C-alpha positions as CSV (number, residue, x, y, z in Angstrom):
1,M,18.9,27.2,-15.5
2,V,21.0,30.3,-16.5
3,W,24.2,29.3,-14.0
4,R,23.8,25.9,-15.8
5,V,24.0,26.9,-19.2
6,G,26.9,29.4,-18.0
7,R,29.0,27.0,-16.1
8,A,28.8,24.4,-19.3
9,V,30.0,26.9,-21.8
10,G,33.0,27.8,-19.5
11,D,33.7,23.9,-19.4
12,M,33.6,23.7,-23.2
13,M,35.7,27.0,-23.4
14,L,38.5,25.5,-21.4
15,Y,38.2,22.1,-23.6
16,L,38.4,24.0,-26.5
17,D,41.3,26.3,-25.3
18,G,43.2,23.1,-24.1
19,N,42.5,21.9,-27.8
20,E,43.6,24.8,-29.6
21,N,46.7,25.8,-27.8
22,E,48.0,22.1,-26.8
23,A,51.6,23.2,-28.3
24,S,51.9,26.2,-26.1
25,A,50.3,24.6,-23.1
26,S,52.8,22.0,-22.9
27,S,56.0,23.7,-23.9
28,S,55.8,26.6,-22.0
29,A,59.2,27.6,-20.2
30,V,57.3,29.0,-17.1
31,G,54.1,26.6,-17.5
32,P,53.8,22.9,-17.1
33,G,56.4,22.5,-19.9
34,F,59.3,23.5,-17.4
35,L,58.6,20.2,-15.6
36,L,56.8,18.1,-18.3
37,T,59.1,16.5,-20.4
38,P,57.2,15.4,-23.8
39,A,57.6,11.7,-23.1
40,R,55.8,12.2,-19.7
41,S,53.2,14.2,-21.3
42,M,52.6,11.4,-23.9
43,R,52.1,9.2,-20.7
44,L,49.7,11.3,-19.1
45,K,47.9,11.7,-22.4
46,E,47.0,8.2,-22.7
47,A,46.3,7.8,-19.1
48,Y,44.0,10.6,-19.6
49,R,42.0,9.0,-22.5
50,R,41.8,5.9,-20.9
51,Q,40.3,7.3,-17.9
52,R,38.4,10.1,-19.9
53,D,34.7,9.1,-18.9
54,Q,35.4,8.6,-15.4
55,D,37.3,11.8,-14.9
56,N,35.1,14.0,-16.7
57,R,32.0,12.7,-14.5
58,D,33.8,13.0,-11.3
59,V,35.9,16.2,-11.4
60,R,32.5,18.1,-12.4
61,H,32.1,18.0,-8.4
62,L,35.6,19.2,-7.5
63,M,36.2,22.6,-7.6
64,G,39.8,22.7,-7.6
65,L,40.4,20.1,-10.4
66,R,37.4,21.1,-12.5
67,A,39.5,23.7,-14.8
68,A,42.5,21.6,-14.8
69,A,40.5,18.5,-16.2
70,F,38.9,20.0,-18.9
71,L,41.6,22.0,-19.8
72,T,43.6,18.3,-19.7
73,A,40.7,17.0,-21.8
74,G,41.1,19.4,-24.5
75,I,45.0,19.0,-24.3
76,A,44.5,15.0,-24.5
77,R,42.3,15.5,-27.8
78,V,39.5,13.6,-26.0
79,P,36.2,13.7,-28.5
80,F,34.4,16.5,-28.1
81,G,31.4,14.0,-28.0
82,K,33.1,12.1,-25.0
83,F,33.4,15.3,-23.6
84,L,30.0,16.6,-23.8
85,W,28.2,13.0,-22.8
86,P,28.6,13.3,-19.2
87,M,27.8,17.1,-18.8
88,G,24.7,16.5,-21.0
89,S,23.9,13.5,-18.5
90,C,24.8,15.5,-15.7
91,L,22.3,18.4,-16.7
92,V,19.6,16.2,-17.2
93,A,20.2,14.2,-13.6
94,V,20.0,17.5,-12.0
95,T,17.2,19.1,-13.3
96,L,15.3,15.8,-12.8
97,L,16.2,15.6,-8.8
98,F,15.9,19.2,-8.3
99,R,12.3,18.7,-10.0
100,I,11.3,15.7,-7.5
101,A,12.8,17.6,-4.7
102,Y,10.4,20.6,-5.1
103,F,7.6,18.3,-5.8
104,F,8.1,16.6,-2.5
105,A,8.6,19.9,-0.3
106,D,5.3,21.1,-1.4
107,H,3.7,17.6,-0.4
108,I,5.8,16.9,2.8
109,K,3.1,17.2,5.0
110,A,1.0,14.7,3.3
111,I,4.2,12.3,3.2
112,Y,5.0,12.2,6.7
113,E,1.1,11.6,7.0
114,Q,1.8,8.5,5.1
115,V,4.9,7.7,6.6
116,H,3.3,7.5,10.2
117,R,0.2,5.6,8.9
118,V,2.6,3.0,7.5
119,E,4.3,3.1,10.9
120,R,1.0,2.4,12.9
121,W,0.7,-0.6,10.6
122,L,4.0,-1.8,10.7
123,G,4.9,-1.5,14.2
124,P,1.8,-4.1,15.5
125,L,2.9,-6.4,12.2
126,V,6.8,-6.6,13.5
127,L,5.5,-7.6,17.1
128,V,3.5,-10.3,16.0
129,L,6.4,-11.8,13.7
130,A,8.8,-11.6,16.1
131,T,6.2,-13.4,18.8
132,A,5.6,-16.4,16.3
133,A,9.1,-16.5,15.4
134,V,9.8,-16.9,19.3
135,I,7.0,-19.3,19.6
136,I,8.3,-21.6,16.4
137,V,11.6,-21.8,18.1
138,V,10.8,-22.9,21.3
139,R,8.0,-25.2,20.1
140,R,11.0,-26.8,17.8
141,R,13.6,-26.9,20.8
142,E,10.9,-28.7,22.8
143,T,10.1,-31.2,20.3
144,A,13.8,-32.1,19.9
145,S,14.8,-32.2,23.5
146,R,11.4,-34.7,23.8
147,R,12.9,-36.8,20.8
148,R,16.2,-36.9,22.6
149,A,14.7,-37.8,25.8
150,R,13.0,-40.7,24.1
151,R,16.0,-42.1,22.2
152,A,18.0,-41.6,25.4
153,A,15.4,-43.5,27.4
154,G,15.1,-46.4,24.7
155,R,19.1,-47.0,24.9
156,N,19.2,-47.2,28.6
157,A,15.8,-49.4,29.3
158,P,16.9,-52.9,30.8
159,T,16.3,-55.3,28.3
160,A,13.6,-58.0,29.5
161,D,14.9,-61.5,30.1
162,H,12.2,-63.5,29.3
163,G,13.2,-66.7,31.0
164,H,15.1,-68.6,28.4
165,S,18.3,-69.5,30.3
């Protein structure tokens, strides 16, 4: 739990640093300001604001982009609540998933027994259903074949002349 809190605090510090030092971060002659013109900077900020929810959620899992994305979120003045929402949801989801994993790890033997029990019933059931499907298909084909044979025999039968000539 301590590492999650530490990571969240680090993310917030990056965001707040970008928010506080926007002018110096984007106008430095050595840093990004050397390559980033004010017009390009505005376009990038607008694009980041439009994609902020997806970016904040996705970059949490990409080690090399994490710091840059959170610093950019601060520079782009993404509202703090919008920045924190994915972080909070990730904390809850990860905690819940780890708890579920630990629960199932403690009960893995019982789970395997249940799975094998279901497999023992499922195997014969699948065989019975497959056999029934084959029988149904064969009977339908035989019935259709008999109908076609009757129709063909009815068309090819000689017409009886009852002596009216």
